[in-house]
N, C-alpha and C positions, 0 to 999 in steps of 0.2 A: 631711174628712181623706182622704188617700190614702197608699197604701203603694207605694214604689218599691223593687223588689228587683233587685239585681245578682247575676248568677250567676258562679261561679268556684270555685276550690279554695283552701282556707286554707293559710297558711304561706308564708314568704319564698321557698322554692324554686319556688313556682308564680306568684309575684307578677307576673312579666313575661310569662307565657304568653298566647298568643292566646286560650285558653279563658277567661282572666280579664278580658276586656275589659268585662264587666258590672261587675266590681268597680271597674275604672278609671273607668268612667262615673260611678258614685256617689261615688267619692273626689273627682272634679273638681267635681261639683255641690255636695258638702258644703263643700269649700274655698272655692269662689267665692261661695257664698250664706250663709256664716256659720253653718252648722249647728253643733249642739253636738258634744261629743266622742263618739267611738265607745265604746259600752258593751256589755258582754255581755248579750244578751237573745235570747229566741226561738231558741235553738240557733244563735246567730250574733252578729254585731256590728250594733248599731242606733245611728242618729243621728237626732235630731229637729231640725226647723227649720220655716221657713215659706216658701212660694212663692206669689206672687200673693195673699197674705193668707190662704192655707189651710195648715193644719198638714200636714206631710209627714213620714212616717217612712221613713228609708232603711234597708234591711236587706241585709247580706251574710252568707249562711248559712256556717257553718263545719262543716257536715256532709258536705262534699265534694259534688261536682256531682251524683252519681247519687242523693243523698238530700236534695236541695234542698227537696223538697215538705214535709219534716218541719218545717223552719224557717218556711216560708211559712205553713203551716197554723197553727202556734203563734201567729204574729203576727196573722193574720186572725181567729182565734178570740178572742184577747185583746181586740182593738180592735172586734170585732163588725162587720167590714167586709164589704160585698158584694163579690163577685169583680170587679165592674165598676170598683171603685176600686183595683185592684191592677195595677201596671205592671211587667213583668219585662224587664230589659235583658240581652241574651245575644248570644253570638257566632253568626254565621250563615255557614256554608260556601257556601251557594248564592248569596251576593251578592258582587260584586267588593269588594276592599278599599276601605274608606271610604264605601261606600254604606249607606244606611239605609232601612228600611221599618217602618212602624207597622202593626200587625195586631191586630184584636180577635177573640179566640177562634180556633178552628181547631185543626188537628192539631199534633203535636210534631215531625214530620219526622225522627224518630230522635234528636233532641237529648236526651241523658240527663237534663239538668236539667229541661227541660220535661216529659219523660216522668214524672219523679217528682212534679212539681206536678200534672200531670193525674191521677195515681194518688191523690193526697191530696185534691184540691179540684175536679177537673173542668177543663174547658177555657175557661170563660167569663171569662177575664182578658185584659188587653191585654199585648202584648209589643212591645218595640222591638228589631228585628233589626239587628244591627251586622255589616256585611259584613267578613269577614277573608279571603275568597278560598278557593279549593280547591286542594289540592296536585296534583290531576289524576289521582290514583290512589287508589281506595277503600282499599287496604291501607295507604296512607301517612297516612290521616286522623288516627289516634291520635297518632302522633309529631308531626304537624304542629300540632295544636291544643295539645299539651302542650310546645311549643317556644316560646321567647321570641320576641317581635317582633324583626325585624332592625332595624339602625340606619336603613336606608333607609325602613322603614315609618313612621318618625316624620314623614315628609313628608305623609302623609295621616292618621296617627293623631292627631297633635296638633290639627290643624284640626277633626277629627271630635269629639274630646273638648271642645274649646272651643265648637263649635256646639251640642253636647248641653247644655252648661251654660247657654249664652245662651238656648236655647229651652226650658229647664226650666219657666219660669213659664207659657209657652203650654201645655205638656203638662199642668201642674197644673190649668189652667183648662179643660181638655178641648178645647182648640183644636189638634187634631192637625195640621191642614193648615198652620197658621202655624208650628207646631213644626218640621215637616219642611222648610218653606221656610227657616226660620232656619238649620237645620243645612246645608242645601244652599248657602246663601250663603257658608258657610265652606269647604265641601268641593269645590265646583265651581269650577274655574279661571275667572276672569273674562275674558271675551273683550275683547281690546283693540280699541277703536274705531279704525278706519283713519283715518289723517290725511288731511284733504282735500288734494287736489293743488293746488299753487299755481296761481293763474291765470296763464296765459301770454298775453302780448299777441299777438293775432292780426295777422299782416301784412295791411296794406290790400291789397285786390285790385289787381293791376296795371292801370293805366289803358290802355285800348286805344289803339293808334297812331291818330293823327288821319287820317281819310280825307276825301277831297273827292268829294262826289257831283256827277255830271254836270259834269266839268271842262270849262272853256271851251277852245276850240281856240286853239292858239298864234297870236298876231297876226302878220300878214305884215310882213316888213321893208319899209322904204321902197323899196328896189331892186326887190323882188319885185312890189310894187304898180305901179311904173313899167313893168316888163316886161309885166305883165298888161294894162296900159292899151294898150301898142302892139300886143299880140296881138289885142286886141279891135278 
């Protein structure tokens, strides 16, 4: 069994925020793979299903981002899970929009949701870092992550969520490289194969002008021959 955790803030006013991309990822996986209904559990909403034959619990904490660890700890304790079976989906400012990185353990890089999980459980869990880009100014970060995705963001957000859903079984099997490759196939524009140039009939090389080697001297006319005879 594995626990997939999506980070975000509860409530309809936050539903479209960049900070809630973790919730969006789990919603897409649940819908596409026929998971059960979302039910209140572990200080959040949980849904159960199967991926690649393994039981998966999806969890969206409703404790707000900076207290996410409380919900994750409750689920881990109830199911007696090792931290290596916990995967956290979260927004990542340090990645360009639509990019994804998988990481096992490590620091929280200032992310409030990860900081809370670290405080309750430590760092030995996996995380799927979902790039949302950076506003360019540190002071603008709070407003940026708590603002809804723009309409133009759907061009990369929809393929990303689709890729996450399609690769979910690979992630459940522990095949992280295949998972990231599946997502990349959706999020990386496919290069168009250049069309082969049509064959152009090459003109035949020009035939050289005919030349006569060692041309014979012009024959003497009959009158010239007669005059030559008298001169002799």
